[in-house]
Structure formats: C-alpha cells, structure tokens
N, C-alpha and C positions, 0 to 999 in steps of 0.2 A: 245480136246474132248477125252474121256477115251474110254475103250474098249466098255463098254457096250452100252455107247451112239452111238458110232459107229456101231454097231449091230443094235439098234433101228433105227438109220436112214437110214438103208439100207434094212431093211424088207418092202417086198411089202404089200401096204396098203390094198389089197383086203383079204389077210392073216391076216393082224392085225384085219380087221373087221370081218372076219370067226371067229376068236377067241374070239373076243369082244362079240359077239353073243353068244358062247358057253357059255363062261365064266359069263358074266354079270358083274354087280357091284361087288366089292370086300366086303367081309365080314367086316361087322361093317364101311363101307362107308356111309354117309347121300348122298342120290341122291337129288342132286341140279339141278333142272331144270331151263333151261333158255336157251336164242339164243345168239350165239357168232357171229359176222361178223369178219371173217378173209379177210383183203386186203392185198394180196400178190401175184405177179406176177409167183410164182413158184407153179405150181399145187400140185408137189409132196409133198411140205412142207405143203400145206394146206391140203391136204388128210390127211397126217398122224396127224397133229393136230387133224382134225377131228375124226379120230379113236378113240384117247384118250379120247376125250371129250364126244364121244358118250357111250364111257364106263361108265363115271359118269351120264347119263342122259342129257348131254348138247346137243343141236342142233346146229348145225353151217349152216352159209351161206358164200359163197365164192365168193369175186370180185378180179379179175386180176390186177385193177387199180383204181387209186384214184376218179375219177369223176363216175364210176359206183358204186364205194363203197360209195360216199355220196347220190347217188340215191336211194341206199338200205336202208341208215339209214332215209330217208325221207319216203319211203315206208312199211318198216317192223318195227316191234317192237323188237327192239335190245336191249340186255341187256349188252354187253360188247364187246370192238373192239379191235381186235389184228391187228395190223397195221407196215408193213414193211414201210422201209424208201426209198430203192432204187425201186421205182416203174416208169412204163413209163408214159408219160405226167406229170401229178402232182406228186410233190415227196411227201413222207411221211409228212413232216415239213408241206408243204401247206395244205394238208388232215387234218391234226391235227389243224391246225389254222382257218380252215373252219369250221371242224366239231365243235370246242370250242363255235362258236357262237350261237349255238343252241341246243348243246346236253350236258348235265350232266352226262354222264355215263362213266364208267371207261375204259381208253384206256392203252393198253400194246403195246408198243414198240419193235418189234422184227427185229433186223438188223445185218449186217454182219460189221458194222463200228465199229471198236475197240477203238476209241478215247474217251475220258473222256468227250471232249468238245460237240459230238454228244450227248451223256446221257443228260448232263446239259441242252442243247438247247431244247431236248426235254421234260423234265420237266418243263423249263421254259414258254412253249407254252401250258402245261396243262396235260402232260402224268401222269400217276398213276404209271407206272413202265416201266423198260427199262431191255430187256432181249437181250444178244448177242447170235449171230449166230455162231459156233453150239451150238445149246442148247439141252438139257434132254427133251423130251416130256413130261415125268412124272412132273419134276420139273416145267414146264411152265404149265401144267393140273393144279398142286397144286396152283400156282399163281393165275391164272383164278378163280379157286374156293374160294379162299380167297378173291380176290377182290367183287367177285358176291355176297359173302354171306355178307360182310362188307356193301356193297352198298345196298344191299336190307334190311338190319337191320336198316341202317340208314334212308330209304326211309319209313319203316314201322314206324319208332320212329316219323317222321315228320308228317305222316297222322294222327297218333292217338294224336299228340300233342295239348293242349289246346292252342287256338289262342293267341299270343302274345299280340293283343289289349286289348283282353279281362284281361289278367293278370295286364296290365298298367292301365287299367281304374280302376281297383278294387284297385290299389295303393298296390298290393303284390309284386312289385318288390323291392329288397334289394340289396344294394351290398354286393357282397361275400354271399348271402343269400341262402336258400332251399325253394323249393315251391314244396310242396307234394314229399318230399324226392328227387326231382330231382334239378339239379346245374343251377342256374341262375346267372350271374355275371354282373355287370354294371362297365364300365370304361369309365368316361367321356361321349360323347353323345351315347355311344353304349351299346347296351344290348346282352350278348352272353348265349344263353338258350341251355344248354346240354340236354334237353329233346326233343326239337323240331329240335335240329341241326340247329339252325338259329343263325344269328348275323344280328341285327337291328340297324339302325341309324335313328333317329325321326321317328320311327314304318315303315321305308323302308327297306325290306329286300337287304342284300348285297350278291351276290352270291358267295357262297365259296363252295369248295369241300368238300366231308367228311373228308379227310385226314387234310385240311386246318382247318376246325372246330375242329378237334380232337387234332391238335397241338395248338391252341389258348386255348382251354379246358385244356390242361395241363398247360401251362403257366398260366392261370388265377387261378388255384388250387394252383400254387406256387408263385402267385402274388410277387414282388420286389425281388425273389431270381435267381439269372441268372442260366440259365440251359445251360450246354456245348452241342455242337453238339451230342457228343456221348451218352450224357443221353438222349436226345431228341429222337435220333435214337433207343435206346433201350428200353425208354416209351413209345412213340408213335407209332414207326413203328413195335414194338416188335421184334427186331433185335439187335445182339450184333456186327455182321461183314456185311459188305457190304459197299456200295458207302455212305458215310455220306454226301456227297456234296448234295444229295437231301434235307437235311434238310434247309441249307441257300438258295436253291432255292425256297422252299415252303415258306421260310420266305419272301424273297423278292415277291412273287405272292401275299402274304397277303398285304405287305405294300403298293403296287401297287394300292391295292382295299380299303384302309382303310386310308392311310395318306394323307393329303395335298400335301406334297413333301416328296416322299420316300426316298429321298437321305438324307435327314434331319428327321428321323422319330421321332414323339412325342409318339406315343403308344407300339409299338411293338420296342425295343429299344435293342441295344448291349451294355453289359457290356465288354470293350475290354479284353480280356484275360481269360474271364471266361465265356461268354456265351449271350444269349438272354433273356430278361425278359419282362414282360408285366407292363406298367405304369397303375396306378390308376388314376391319373390326369396327365393334360396336364403338361410338364416341370417336371414330378416326375423323 
C-alpha cells in the first residue's frame, strides 16, 4: 500500500460522502448509472467502495455474507458484483459458482489472498477481474466502470442484432465474411457473430462471457496465426502489464464449452512455443 492509498483507506466514510456530495462527478467524467452488489463482511470496506462509486453515479447494495448476497441477486436488478473471498458461511468461490449458474454479469473478486492460485481459481470459476487487498478505491472504481461499460455495450449489441436464424436462412453466412459491415465467422459447426456477440452451434447459442467472445473474435480475425499470451493480453484485455495467466484461464473456459475433449482441442488449439490459434476445420 502506498502513502496515498493508506490515507484513503483511513478516511471516515461519512466525511468521504460529505465531500462527494459537495464536489459531485469530476469534470470530463461520464456518469455511468448502475447498481453494484458488494458482498463483503467488512462494513468499512463496503462503505468506502460505495462512497467512490456514488461519486460516479453508481448505486450500491451491501450484503455481509454469501447467502444474503445470492438472495439480493434474485430480488434486485444488479449490474455488477464485487465479491470478497473470505466470507462467513459460504466462501466467495462457492458464491461465484452458484452465481454463474443463473447470472452472466461482471464479477470482480476483492481478496486479501496473495497467491496466484487464488486468482487463477477465481478466473476459472468465472470471475472477470481479481483485485488484491489492500487496494486503491480509485483504481477499483475505474475497473468497475470499465466492466460496466463493456458489459452494457455488449448487451446493447446483442439486443439490436439481426437474429442469427434469419441470417442463416437467407444464406448470408460466409466463412470470414462481413454482413452489413459486421464480423461473422464460421469454423466447423460454429458461427461466431461479432455484431450479436454470440457463438452458435447448429443454431443453438453457447453461453460465453463478453471477454470470451472478444478473445474468440480476435483469434478468428487472425485465423491460423498463433497469438502469444502477451499479444492476446494486450490486444483483447487492452493491457501491457498484469497477470497474463488470465489468458490461459479464459482459453480453458472456452475449450470446456466448445470442445468434445478439452484436453485434446480440435478448434481452439495451441502451437507450442508460439501461442493459441483458431482452426477453420477440424484437425487443421
């Protein structure tokens, strides 16, 4: 924790809220409305996060354990979840596993655990981001805004998209083709639609997160050309520095959803020493 972070962590939430009400949103900031569910057993941390999000026009709901957090998800319209791992009763991993059965919204894990394995496990269970405690509230807020913006944009794209069944019936699908200026790719039995943010197999949608779709789209655009983890992290995640192991975790998650045998992939393949690539035909 640096000096400024330490000061922020010790500020009384009431005083933060007072200054927030006086100052309001910062000049040049886009007000991004939404509701964030904070599942965290430390009320002070939850309040501090809430103060910073309120400044950005984002409402928060706090629950102190996993059971009440899942109940809130069922009752309220939630746009993103901030999830602690060390919770009383159900731990954060159990909550995440249960959450992913019914919800496809962004989840950011906030945890005091420092081991890489904890982050990898979180990504493997469907987390979109992992932030270690102690953290900068400003950085966490920026990440929340980024995930909310990306998820909302992908939802708008899906809602405005031309139905995939119509495109298929009209015979407009072409391998590596463009439909109305949008990207549509076909590989084997799959149709990847960049406009609808969807992946179909025999006209049945496969449930993928926005990040998983973006990863597949980038590989489809560069079909047959292996992409290193570093390149994918920079191009798909938009970052040059960070934990690039999230790339391999996302690849494994996609393989579990599209491959008959994820340990011997036929579509999302590895070129050892060079990176991952997408095959156009089985066995390519």
